[in-house]
N, C-alpha and C positions, 0 to 999 in steps of 0.2 A: 504494500500500500504506500503510495506516494502522497504526502501531505504537505501543503504550504500553510504556514500560519501568517496571515496578513494582519499586521498589527500585533507584534509579539511583545506586548507589554506584560504586566503582572499576570493576568489570566492567560494570555496567549502563550507566553513563554513557559508557564507552568504546564499547560496542556501539551505544548510541543515537547517539553522535557519528558513528560510521562509517556507520550507516544514513541519517542525515540528510545526510551528505556525498554519499551515493548518490542522493539525491532522494526518499527515503521521507518520509511525513508522520509525524514522530516527536514523541512527548510523553513527557517525563521526569517521573516521580513521585518526589519526595524531600521533605526537610524541613530545617528549621534553617538554619544559616549556609551549608551546601552548596547548598541550594535558592536562597537569596538571591543567592549568587554566580553560579549558573547563570542566574538571571533577569536579572541585571545584565550579565554578561560572556559568557554562553554557557558551553559546556564547552570548556576549554582542554586539549588533549591534547599531552603532551610525550613524544616517542617517537624512538628511534634511526632510525625509518623516515621521520621528518619531523614537525614540529609542525604542528598546525592547530587551528582553533577552529570549533565548530559551535553555531549559535544556534537550537537547537530549543526548542520551547515547554516550559516547566518549571512544575510546579504541585504543591501538596500535596492537591489536590482532584480525584480521578478523575472526579467528576461534571462538571467543566469539559470533559473530553475526550470522554466518551460512548463508544459501542461502537467497537471497533477490529477489524482483521483478525487481528493478532497481539499477544499480551501476552508480552513478554520478562520472565521472572520472575527478578529479581536479588536477591530476599530470601533470607535464611538459611532453611534447611529448617525449623528450629524455629518459624518465624513463619508457616508456611503455613496451619495450622489456623485462625489468627485473622485471616487476610487477607480474609475474605469481604466486609466493608464497603468495602474498597479495590478489589477486583477486580470485584465485581458490576456497577458502572456501566460497565465496559469490555467487557462480554460481549454478543454477540448469538448467534444460533443456531449459527453456524459459526466463532466466534472460536477460534483456536488458542492454547494456552498453551505457550510454549517455556521449559522449566524448566532453568535453568542451575544445576544442583544437584550438589554433591559427594555421594559415597556412593551408597547404595541408594535409588532413588526410590520414592515411594509407588505408582507405577504398575508396579512391576517385573514382577509376574505377570499384568498385564492383557494379554490376547491372547498369552499366553506359549506356549500349547499344552503338552501333556504333563500329568503328574500334578499339577502345582501351578498349573495355569491358573486365574486368577481369585482365587487365595489372597491374603489381606491380610497384609502384613508389619506386625505390631503395633508394632514399635519405631519405625517411621516414619509409621504411619497408625493411631494408637491408636483403637480402636472406630470406625474409619472417619471420623474427624474431618477428615482432610485430603481424602479422596475426596468428602466432602459439600460441600466448598468448591471443590475443583479436580477436576471429573469426569475420570476417566482417559481418557474418549473425546476430551477436548480436548487431551490431552498429547502433545507432541513432546519427546523427550528431547534433552538437549544436554550434551555433555561439553566442558568448557572447558580448553584447554591454554595459554591466554594468562595472563601474570602482569602485574597492574597494582596500583597503590596510589594512594590519594588523597594527593597531596602537600600539598594545602590545599583549602579550600572552592572547588569548581568547577574544580579542577586535577587531572587524571588523569595520572599518570606511567606510561607503558607501558614495562615492563621487558623483556619477551621474549615471543615466541610470538604467533601470530595465528589459531590453529586453534580452531574451534568445531564439533565434529562433531555432527550432528543425525541423528535417526532415529525411525521409528515403532515403537511397542511390538509391532506385528504383523509387523515386518520388511519391510513393503512400501516401495517407493519412491513416495511419494505426491506429488500435485500440490502440496500445502501445504508439504511439505519442500523440494521443488524451488524453489518460489517464494521461500521464506525464504532458502535457500542462494544463489539468484541475487542477491538484494538485499544479502546480507552480502558476497558476492564483489565486487559493484559498489562497495561501500564500502571495499575494500582488505583484507578479511579472508578467511581460508581457512575454508570451511564445507562440507566433504564430507557427502553424505548416505550414512550407513552403515546398511545393512540389519541388520547384526549389531552394533548399538550397544551391546548389553550387554557385548560384549568390551571396548569402550572404557571402559565404566563400571568393569569390574574392573581394567583396566590402570591407570587413574588411582587407583583405590581401593587398589591394591597399595602405593602410596606413602603415601596419606593415612591409611590404617588404622594404619600403623606410625609414620611420622615425626610425625604431628600430635599424638597423645596423648603420645608419649615426649618430644617437644620441650616440651610444657607441663609434664610432670612433672619434667623435668631442667632446664628453662629454657635449652635448648640450641639452637644453630643447626644447619642441615643438615650443614655440614662437621664440626662438633664431634661430632654423633651418628655420622657415618660413620667418623671417625678413632678413636673410643673403642672398644676391642676388645670389651668386654663388651656395651656398648649395641648395637654393630653385630651381634653374634651374636643378641641378642634380636630385633632388627628382621628379620634373616634368617629366624628361626623364625616370626615373625608373618606374614611374606610367604609362607612355605611353607604354613602353615595356611590362609591366605586363598586361595592357588592351589588347594588341595585342595577347598575349598567351591565355587569357581568351576567347576572341572572336573566336579564332581559334578552341577552344574546345566547342563552342556553348553557352557560358555564356554571359550575359549582366549585367553590373554593375548598370547602370541607374543613375549614379551620375557623373558629370563632374569633371575633375581634379581640376579646379579652385574652385569649391564648396568644394571639399575634402580638399584642402589646407586652404580655409577660415575657415572651421570647426576646423581644427587642430590648426590654429593660435588662435582661440577663447579659446582653452583649456588653453593657457597661459604657465607658467613656470612649466609644468608637465614633469617629467622624465619618459621615456618609461620603460617598464618592462625589456627590454634588458639592458638598462643603469643601472637600479637598480640592476640587477643580476651581472653585471660587478663590480659594486661598492661593492657588498657583497661577491665577490669571488665565485659566483655560476656559473654553466655551462650556456652558452649562447644558447638560443633556436633559432638557425638560420637555421638549416637544413630544417625544415618544412616551413620556410619563404622564404629563398633565394635559397638554393641548390635545393629544389624541383621544383621551378619555372624554374630555369635554365635547369633542367632535362626535364621538360615538353616542354620547348622551343626547346630542341634538338629533342624530339620525334615528335613535330609538324612542325619543320623546320622554326621557327620564330627567327629572329635575335634579340639578346638582349645584345649588347656589354656593355652597362652601368651596367646592372645587373651582368654580368660576372665579370666585374672589381671590383665592390663593394663586390661581393661574395668572390673573391680571397683575398681581403684585410681583410675583416671581418672574414673570415675563419682562417687566420693566427692569428688575435686577439683572436678568440675563443680558438685556440690551445695553445697560450701563456698564456691566463688567466687560462686554466685548468692545466697547468704544475706546 
């Protein structure tokens, strides 16, 4: 199996290192000091499950790699529309794109069935710009439950979790999903094939849609948000509204809001990825988290006043931080 990791940051490099350890032909696409370190020393993974080093090929030129069987997409969703020059050299007729994306993916209604089948979600695929680069037919969804961070160039700190759920938009258990799952499991990761992957998408989104923008607005950690009474109430309301949209679209999360909050509180003083991006001056990945769900609420006729309010304020924050 030949795999390219496009966007070999903390999650991408961790997955690439695991697949390399399993014997896959892995190629990491990155840049800057992180790329230089991976070229020199490989990917160093520091984990409670055991440290290891993977010396996979690393480059900033996908043309060196050529067509692959799987592209593991570790880029932020806002980079998808512009990634054409990077991904095109990696594609052949049956290349699969495994998109490790937070929030609502561009392929959400692809082979969805029902009244919204084939509908484009403009917030995440404006004017079809993402679909033009990443054909939905190539997409396999991936919901990431692992937590990692770059401790330094070429050094990935694995904090917790090893689950990467994958699934087809049409809910089938496909050969390509099974092949990717087997390779991930051989590398020591959990990778269940989930026919109802959209349920997993909403489960993770339940936390991301609330904690991520609020953490950036309040500059607060997970524990701080859970322990502050007023903020906790706002988050609960955002979660209830999100569940209403999910249920209208036929999805079941299967976890209570109280349990989701309790789990978040246990994480402690962790800064969400959105807060970390804000602190580092990076673009905020809020369209796929908030704007997309507000759009889906409009489509389905669900009232989401709190989501709308938080989206309006956090959108201004995103615009100002990008200026």
